[in-house]
C-alpha positions as CSV (number, residue, x, y, z in Angstrom):
1,M,11.8,-109.5,46.6
2,R,9.6,-106.7,45.3
3,I,11.0,-105.6,41.9
4,L,9.6,-102.8,39.7
5,M,10.6,-102.8,36.0
6,L,10.2,-99.3,34.6
7,T,10.4,-99.4,30.8
8,S,9.4,-97.5,27.7
9,E,8.5,-100.6,25.9
10,A,7.6,-104.3,26.4
11,H,6.4,-107.0,24.1
12,P,3.7,-107.7,23.2
13,F,2.3,-104.3,24.0
14,V,4.8,-102.1,22.2
15,K,8.2,-102.9,20.6
16,T,10.8,-101.1,18.6
17,G,13.8,-103.3,19.4
18,G,15.4,-105.9,21.7
19,L,14.6,-103.9,24.9
20,A,10.9,-104.9,24.4
21,D,11.8,-108.6,24.4
22,A,14.3,-108.5,27.3
23,V,12.2,-106.7,29.9
24,P,9.2,-109.1,30.0
25,A,11.4,-112.1,29.6
26,L,13.4,-111.2,32.6
27,A,10.3,-110.3,34.6
28,T,8.7,-113.6,33.8
29,A,11.9,-115.5,34.8
30,L,12.1,-113.6,38.1
31,H,8.4,-114.2,38.8
32,A,8.8,-117.9,38.2
33,M,11.5,-117.9,40.9
34,G,9.0,-116.5,43.4
35,H,9.6,-112.8,43.3
36,D,6.9,-110.0,43.2
37,V,7.7,-108.4,39.9
38,R,5.7,-105.6,38.3
39,L,6.0,-103.4,35.1
40,I,5.2,-99.8,34.5
41,L,5.2,-98.3,31.0
42,P,3.2,-95.7,29.0
43,R,-0.2,-96.3,27.5
44,Y,0.7,-95.5,23.9
45,Y,-1.9,-94.9,21.3
46,S,-1.4,-98.4,19.8
47,I,-2.4,-100.0,23.1
48,D,-6.1,-100.5,23.2
49,K,-7.7,-99.2,26.3
50,T,-10.5,-101.7,26.1
51,T,-8.1,-104.5,26.8
52,L,-7.1,-102.9,30.1
53,N,-8.6,-102.8,33.6
54,L,-8.9,-99.0,34.0
55,H,-8.6,-97.7,37.6
56,N,-11.1,-95.0,38.4
57,T,-8.8,-92.8,40.5
58,P,-6.5,-90.5,38.5
59,I,-3.2,-89.7,40.1
60,G,-1.2,-86.4,40.2
61,V,2.4,-86.4,39.2
62,P,4.6,-83.4,40.4
63,M,7.0,-82.3,37.6
64,G,9.1,-79.3,38.5
65,E,7.0,-76.3,37.5
66,E,3.8,-78.2,36.9
67,E,1.6,-81.1,38.1
68,L,0.2,-83.5,35.5
69,W,-2.5,-86.0,36.0
70,C,-2.9,-89.4,34.5
71,G,-5.0,-92.5,34.5
72,I,-3.8,-96.1,35.2
73,G,-4.6,-99.1,33.2
74,E,-3.7,-102.6,34.3
75,T,-3.3,-106.1,32.7
76,T,-0.8,-108.9,33.0
77,L,2.0,-110.3,30.9
78,P,0.5,-112.9,28.6
79,G,0.6,-116.4,30.1
80,T,1.6,-115.1,33.6
81,T,0.2,-113.2,36.6
82,V,2.9,-110.5,36.4
83,P,1.0,-107.2,36.7
84,V,1.6,-104.5,34.1
85,Y,0.5,-100.9,34.8
86,F,0.1,-98.3,32.1
87,V,0.3,-94.6,32.8
88,D,-2.3,-93.0,30.6
89,R,-2.0,-89.4,29.5
90,E,-3.3,-88.7,26.0
91,D,-1.3,-85.5,25.2
92,L,2.0,-87.2,25.9
93,F,1.5,-90.8,24.6
94,G,-1.7,-90.8,22.5
95,R,0.0,-90.5,19.1
96,E,1.3,-92.7,16.4
97,G,5.0,-93.6,16.9
98,I,6.9,-94.2,20.1
99,Y,10.0,-92.0,20.3
100,G,9.1,-90.1,17.1
101,P,6.8,-90.3,14.0
102,D,9.3,-92.7,12.5
103,G,12.6,-94.3,13.2
104,S,14.7,-91.3,12.0
105,Q,12.9,-88.5,13.9
106,S,12.2,-87.8,17.6
107,W,9.2,-86.1,19.2
108,P,10.3,-82.6,20.3
109,D,8.6,-83.1,23.7
110,N,10.4,-86.4,24.5
111,P,12.1,-84.8,27.6
112,R,8.7,-84.0,29.1
113,R,7.2,-87.3,28.1
114,Y,9.9,-89.5,29.7
115,A,10.5,-87.2,32.7
116,F,6.8,-87.7,33.3
117,L,7.2,-91.5,33.1
118,S,10.1,-91.4,35.5
119,A,8.2,-89.3,38.0
120,A,4.9,-91.2,37.6
121,A,6.5,-94.5,38.6
122,F,6.8,-93.3,42.2
123,Q,3.2,-92.0,42.3
124,V,1.8,-95.3,40.9
125,C,3.7,-97.2,43.6
126,R,2.1,-94.9,46.3
127,Y,-1.3,-95.4,44.8
128,L,-0.8,-99.2,44.9
129,Q,0.6,-99.0,48.4
130,W,3.4,-101.1,47.1
131,I,7.0,-99.9,47.5
132,P,9.6,-101.9,45.6
133,E,12.9,-102.9,47.0
134,I,14.4,-102.7,43.5
135,L,13.7,-100.1,40.9
136,H,15.0,-101.6,37.7
137,L,15.4,-98.9,35.0
138,H,15.9,-99.7,31.3
139,D,17.8,-97.4,29.0
140,W,17.6,-93.6,28.7
141,P,13.8,-93.0,28.9
142,T,13.6,-94.2,32.5
143,A,17.1,-93.6,33.8
144,P,16.3,-90.2,35.4
145,A,14.2,-92.1,38.0
146,A,17.5,-93.0,39.7
147,G,18.2,-89.3,40.1
148,L,14.7,-88.6,41.4
149,L,15.1,-91.5,43.9
150,E,18.3,-90.1,45.4
151,H,17.4,-86.4,45.3
152,Q,13.7,-86.5,46.3
153,E,11.9,-89.8,46.7
154,R,14.3,-91.5,49.1
155,D,13.1,-89.2,51.9
156,L,9.4,-89.6,50.9
157,G,8.8,-93.3,51.5
158,F,11.5,-95.0,49.3
159,A,14.3,-95.1,51.9
160,K,14.8,-98.9,51.4
161,T,14.6,-98.8,47.5
162,A,17.7,-99.4,45.5
163,S,18.0,-98.6,41.8
164,V,19.6,-100.6,39.0
165,V,20.1,-99.1,35.5
166,T,20.5,-101.5,32.6
167,V,22.1,-100.2,29.4
168,H,20.7,-102.0,26.4
169,N,22.5,-99.6,24.0
170,L,24.8,-96.8,25.1
171,G,24.5,-95.2,21.6
172,Y,21.1,-93.8,22.7
173,Q,21.3,-91.5,25.7
174,G,18.5,-89.1,25.6
175,I,20.4,-85.8,25.3
176,F,18.4,-82.6,25.3
177,D,19.0,-78.9,25.8
178,S,19.1,-77.3,29.2
179,N,15.4,-76.5,29.1
180,A,14.7,-80.2,29.8
181,R,15.7,-79.7,33.5
182,H,12.5,-77.7,34.1
183,H,10.5,-80.9,34.0
184,F,12.2,-82.1,37.2
185,P,12.1,-80.9,40.8
186,N,14.5,-78.2,41.8
187,Q,15.3,-77.4,38.2
188,G,16.8,-80.8,37.7
189,S,19.6,-80.2,40.2
190,F,20.8,-83.8,39.9
191,F,21.9,-83.0,36.3
192,P,25.3,-81.4,35.7
193,P,25.3,-77.9,34.1
194,G,24.7,-77.7,30.4
195,N,22.8,-80.1,28.2
196,V,20.6,-82.7,30.0
197,N,21.6,-86.4,29.5
198,F,18.9,-88.7,30.8
199,L,21.1,-91.9,30.6
200,A,24.1,-90.2,32.3
201,A,21.9,-89.1,35.2
202,G,20.9,-92.7,35.7
203,L,24.4,-94.1,35.5
204,Q,25.6,-91.5,38.0
205,H,23.0,-92.1,40.6
206,A,22.0,-95.8,40.4
207,Q,23.3,-98.2,43.0
208,R,24.3,-100.7,40.3
209,I,24.7,-100.6,36.5
210,T,24.3,-103.6,34.1
211,T,24.8,-104.1,30.4
212,V,23.3,-106.9,28.3
213,S,26.6,-108.8,27.9
214,P,29.9,-109.1,29.8
215,T,32.1,-108.0,26.9
216,Y,30.0,-104.9,26.3
217,A,30.4,-103.9,30.0
218,Q,34.2,-103.9,29.4
219,E,34.1,-102.2,26.0
220,I,32.2,-99.1,27.2
221,L,34.9,-98.3,29.8
222,E,37.0,-96.9,26.9
223,E,36.2,-94.6,24.0
224,P,34.9,-94.8,21.4
225,M,32.7,-97.6,22.7
226,G,31.8,-95.5,25.7
227,A,30.0,-93.0,23.5
228,G,31.3,-90.1,25.5
229,L,30.4,-91.7,28.9
230,S,33.5,-93.7,29.7
231,A,34.9,-91.0,32.0
232,L,31.6,-91.3,34.0
233,L,31.6,-95.1,34.0
234,T,35.2,-95.9,34.8
235,P,35.1,-94.6,38.4
236,R,32.0,-96.7,38.9
237,K,33.3,-99.9,37.2
238,D,33.1,-101.8,40.5
239,R,29.3,-101.3,40.3
240,L,29.1,-102.3,36.7
241,S,28.2,-105.9,35.6
242,G,27.5,-107.5,32.2
243,I,24.7,-110.1,32.1
244,L,24.0,-111.8,28.8
245,N,20.4,-111.7,27.6
246,G,18.6,-115.0,27.2
247,M,16.2,-116.1,24.5
248,D,12.8,-117.8,24.3
249,Y,13.3,-121.4,23.1
250,Q,9.6,-122.0,22.9
251,E,9.1,-119.1,20.5
252,W,12.2,-119.8,18.5
253,N,12.1,-123.5,17.9
254,P,12.6,-125.0,14.4
255,S,10.7,-128.1,15.3
256,T,7.5,-126.1,15.9
257,D,7.9,-122.7,14.2
258,P,4.7,-122.1,12.2
259,A,6.6,-120.0,9.7
260,L,8.4,-123.1,8.5
261,E,5.0,-124.8,7.7
262,N,5.6,-128.5,7.0
263,N,9.4,-128.3,7.0
264,H,10.1,-128.5,10.7
265,Y,13.4,-130.0,11.8
266,S,15.5,-130.7,14.9
267,S,19.1,-131.6,15.6
268,R,18.2,-135.2,15.1
269,F,16.2,-134.8,11.9
270,M,17.7,-132.1,9.7
271,G,15.9,-132.9,6.4
272,G,13.5,-129.9,6.8
273,K,16.4,-127.4,6.8
274,K,17.4,-128.5,3.3
275,R,13.9,-128.0,2.0
276,I,13.6,-124.6,3.7
277,K,16.8,-123.5,2.0
278,A,15.4,-124.4,-1.4
279,A,12.1,-122.7,-0.6
280,L,13.9,-119.6,0.6
281,Q,16.1,-119.5,-2.6
282,H,12.9,-119.7,-4.7
283,E,11.0,-117.1,-2.7
284,M,13.9,-114.6,-3.0
285,G,14.3,-115.2,-6.7
286,L,17.6,-117.0,-6.5
287,P,18.5,-120.2,-8.4
288,I,18.0,-123.3,-6.3
289,R,21.7,-124.5,-5.9
290,P,22.1,-126.7,-2.9
291,H,25.8,-127.1,-3.5
292,L,26.4,-123.4,-2.8
293,P,26.5,-122.0,0.8
294,L,23.8,-119.5,1.5
295,F,24.5,-116.5,3.8
296,G,21.6,-114.7,5.4
297,M,21.4,-111.3,7.1
298,I,18.6,-109.6,8.9
299,A,19.3,-106.2,10.3
300,R,18.4,-102.6,10.7
301,L,20.3,-101.0,7.8
302,T,22.5,-98.7,9.9
303,E,26.3,-98.3,10.3
304,Q,26.2,-100.0,13.7
305,K,25.1,-103.3,12.0
306,G,28.1,-103.3,9.7
307,V,26.1,-102.8,6.5
308,D,28.8,-100.5,5.2
309,L,31.1,-103.5,4.9
310,L,28.8,-105.0,2.3
311,Q,27.4,-102.0,0.5
312,S,30.0,-101.7,-2.3
313,P,29.7,-104.3,-5.1
314,D,33.5,-104.6,-5.2
315,S,33.7,-105.1,-1.4
316,P,36.2,-107.8,-0.5
317,A,33.5,-109.4,1.6
318,L,31.5,-110.0,-1.5
319,Q,34.2,-111.7,-3.5
320,A,32.7,-115.2,-3.2
321,V,29.2,-113.8,-4.1
322,R,30.6,-112.0,-7.1
323,E,32.4,-115.2,-8.3
324,G,29.3,-117.3,-7.8
325,R,30.7,-119.4,-5.0
326,A,28.1,-118.4,-2.5
327,Q,24.6,-116.8,-2.3
328,L,23.5,-113.9,-0.1
329,V,20.0,-112.9,1.1
330,I,19.4,-109.7,3.1
331,L,16.2,-108.5,4.9
332,G,16.0,-105.2,6.5
333,S,15.3,-101.5,6.3
334,G,16.9,-98.3,7.6
335,E,19.1,-95.6,6.2
336,Q,18.2,-94.7,2.6
337,R,21.9,-94.8,1.4
338,Y,22.2,-98.4,2.5
339,E,18.8,-99.4,1.1
340,E,19.7,-98.0,-2.3
341,A,23.2,-99.6,-2.3
342,L,21.8,-103.0,-1.4
343,R,19.1,-102.8,-4.0
344,A,21.7,-101.9,-6.6
345,M,23.9,-104.9,-5.5
346,A,21.0,-107.3,-5.9
347,H,20.3,-105.9,-9.4
348,Q,23.9,-106.3,-10.4
349,F,24.2,-109.9,-9.1
350,P,20.6,-111.3,-9.6
351,T,21.6,-115.0,-9.3
352,Q,23.9,-114.6,-6.3
353,C,22.3,-111.9,-4.2
354,A,18.7,-111.1,-3.1
355,V,17.6,-108.1,-1.0
356,Q,14.2,-107.3,0.5
357,I,13.9,-103.8,2.0
358,A,11.2,-104.4,4.6
359,F,10.6,-106.2,7.8
360,S,8.8,-109.5,7.7
361,G,8.5,-111.8,10.7
362,P,7.8,-115.0,8.7
363,L,10.5,-114.2,6.2
364,S,13.0,-113.5,8.9
365,R,12.4,-116.9,10.4
366,K,12.8,-118.6,7.0
367,I,16.1,-116.8,6.6
368,E,17.2,-118.0,10.0
369,A,16.3,-121.5,9.2
370,G,17.1,-121.7,5.5
371,S,20.6,-120.1,5.5
372,D,23.7,-122.0,6.1
373,F,25.5,-119.1,7.7
374,F,24.2,-115.9,9.3
375,L,26.1,-112.6,9.0
376,M,26.4,-110.2,11.9
377,P,29.4,-108.0,11.2
378,S,28.4,-105.3,13.7
379,R,30.5,-102.3,14.5
380,Y,29.3,-102.8,18.1
381,E,26.6,-105.1,19.5
382,P,25.5,-104.7,23.2
383,C,24.0,-108.2,23.1
384,G,22.3,-109.3,19.9
385,L,19.7,-112.0,19.6
386,N,19.9,-113.0,16.0
387,Q,23.1,-114.9,16.5
388,M,21.3,-116.9,19.3
389,Y,18.3,-117.6,17.0
390,S,20.7,-118.7,14.3
391,L,22.5,-121.2,16.6
392,A,19.1,-122.6,17.7
393,Y,18.2,-123.1,14.0
394,G,21.5,-124.8,13.1
395,T,22.7,-121.8,11.1
396,L,26.3,-121.0,11.9
397,P,26.9,-117.3,12.7
398,V,29.7,-115.2,11.1
399,V,30.2,-112.4,13.6
400,R,32.6,-109.7,14.6
401,Q,34.3,-110.0,18.0
402,T,32.3,-107.4,19.9
403,G,29.8,-107.3,22.8
404,G,27.3,-110.1,23.0
405,L,28.5,-111.6,19.8
406,A,31.9,-112.4,21.4
407,D,30.1,-113.8,24.5
408,S,27.7,-116.1,22.6
409,V,29.6,-117.5,19.6
410,L,32.5,-120.0,19.8
411,D,34.9,-119.7,16.9
412,M,35.4,-122.9,14.9
413,A,39.1,-122.9,16.0
414,H,37.7,-124.1,19.3
415,P,36.9,-127.9,19.6
416,D,33.3,-127.0,20.4
417,G,33.1,-124.2,17.9
418,D,29.8,-123.2,16.3
419,G,30.6,-120.1,14.3
420,F,33.2,-117.8,12.7
421,I,34.6,-114.8,14.4
422,F,36.6,-111.9,13.0
423,E,38.2,-109.0,14.9
424,D,39.1,-106.1,12.7
425,Y,36.2,-103.9,11.5
426,S,36.9,-104.2,7.8
427,S,35.5,-105.7,4.7
428,E,38.7,-107.7,4.3
429,A,38.4,-109.3,7.7
430,L,34.7,-110.1,7.1
431,G,35.6,-111.6,3.7
432,K,38.3,-113.8,5.2
433,A,35.7,-115.1,7.8
434,M,33.2,-115.8,5.0
435,E,35.9,-117.7,3.1
436,R,36.5,-119.8,6.2
437,A,32.8,-120.5,6.4
438,I,32.6,-121.5,2.7
439,Q,35.5,-123.9,3.0
440,F,33.9,-125.4,6.1
441,Y,30.6,-125.8,4.3
442,H,32.2,-128.3,1.9
443,E,33.4,-130.4,4.9
444,K,30.1,-132.2,5.2
445,T,30.8,-134.3,8.3
446,A,32.3,-131.4,10.2
447,M,29.5,-129.1,9.1
448,K,26.8,-131.5,10.3
449,K,28.5,-131.9,13.7
450,A,28.8,-128.1,14.1
451,R,25.1,-127.6,13.3
452,K,24.1,-130.1,16.0
453,R,26.4,-128.5,18.5
454,A,24.9,-125.1,17.7
455,M,21.4,-126.3,18.2
456,K,22.2,-127.7,21.7
457,R,23.6,-124.3,23.0
458,R,21.4,-122.6,25.5
459,F,21.0,-119.0,26.6
460,D,18.2,-119.3,29.0
461,W,16.7,-116.4,31.1
462,K,16.7,-118.5,34.3
463,S,20.5,-118.2,34.4
464,S,20.4,-114.5,33.6
465,A,17.7,-113.9,36.2
466,A,19.9,-115.5,38.8
467,E,22.7,-113.1,37.9
468,Y,20.3,-110.1,38.2
469,L,19.3,-111.3,41.6
470,Q,22.9,-111.1,42.7
471,V,23.1,-107.5,41.4
472,Y,19.9,-106.6,43.2
473,Q,21.4,-107.9,46.5
474,Q,24.5,-105.9,45.9
475,A,22.4,-102.8,45.2
476,L,20.5,-103.2,48.4
477,A,23.8,-103.7,50.3
478,D,25.0,-100.3,48.8
479,L,22.2,-98.4,50.5
C-alpha cells in the first residue's frame, strides 16, 4: 500500500511533542511490514540543508489568490529507507521556532504556512509521479488537506486516494479568523462560514478519523472533552477509531540506557534501580533515604497535566510529602504561575521535595528509572508516553483514569496490576492514590512482583500499525 504521512514535525528532524515521535515510529513499522511509506514536512530553519539531497526543480503550489514556489529536499528516516521530503520555502519556515517564537506564542502567518504545507503535499506527489492510496494527516497543521482532496484534488489525479486524520490532541485545533480562507481555492469553500478551524475541516472531510487511544476516542464524543467539536464528531462516530500509540523499547531500555551509566538493570537484576534512586536523590539535593518512597513527575507545566493539583503547599495530594513520609521530584517547564508555585514548594520542603524548571533528557531518564512511582494526574491525556516509559523502567505509575492512561495502566486492584488509578480530578483523589502507593511500597514482596510485571508489559508499534492498516482499508472502502 502507498501511504503518505503529512506532518508538521517528525523526530529526529524537528520535535515539540509526542506527535514527532509517533509519526516516524508508525511509518517505520508500516515500512517493515512491506508498505511504501513516505513523509512530507516543512524544511524548518533548524533542519540543515546540507544534510539533504536537494532536488533541482522547484515546484509551484496554487494557493487561492496566489501561487507560491518551493524547493524539495530529501533524506530518509535514520536506520531505514523510508523517504522523507521537505518542502523548502524560506519566508514561511526559515525562522527560529516551529509554531511560534516560543511555546506560548503563535506566528501570525500560521494559516498561510500550514495551508501551504497542505497544498504542497499534492504537488510534491505529482512531481514524484507517486500518488498515495492513503493520505494520513496528523493534527491541525495538515488536516485541511482532507478538504483539499475532496473539493479539488480528487478530480485532478487523486480519485483513488483516501484520507485519514489522526487527532493527537484535540485541544489544539488551528482556529483563525475568516481571512485564512483566502489561502485556499474557491475562498476555502469547504470551511463553514465564520472563523476557520483547520482541524474541524479535516474531521469533516476525512474518510476515517483516529485518536491515539481508544478511551480518548470515546471521551471526545462529549463535552468538555470534545473541546467544542463533539457535535461534529458524534455523527461520524462510526468512522472514528482509537489506536494506542506504541513506544520504542530499544531507545527506552533500562539495561542499556546510557543516561544510567553503570547502573543498568532489568527485571531479573534490579540492583541498579536502587543505586539510581540514591544518585537521583543526591543530584536533586534530597537526603538519601531508601526507606521512603520517591515519586517522580516529568511534565509540561500546564493545567492539562494536572499541575494545579500539586501547586498548593497545603494540597491534600502533598500530605505525605509534608509529613516526611515520601519524597517528590519534579522536572518540567511551562506556565509561569506553576513554575513559581513549584519553586516555592521546593523551598518550603527542602528535604522532601525537589524541583528543576527545565527540560533535561538525561535527568528525565534518571527520574523514570530512580523513582518508585511516577505521577501523571492529567486532566486529559490523549495517549501519553511517560506512563509507558515508567512501566518499562519498573516505576509504577499513579495516573488519572483518562485517555491513554486508562488504556495502558492496570490498577493494583487487578491481579496483574502495575499502577494506581484515580477517577475524580481533585487533589483529594490524587492524594488517596498516592497513599495507596505508599502503603504498597512497604509491602516489599508485592512491590517487587509488580515491578517485574510492569517491565514485561509491551506497547509495540507493530500491533498499532496492524490496527492502522485496518483503518486504511476501511477508508479505501468508503470511497
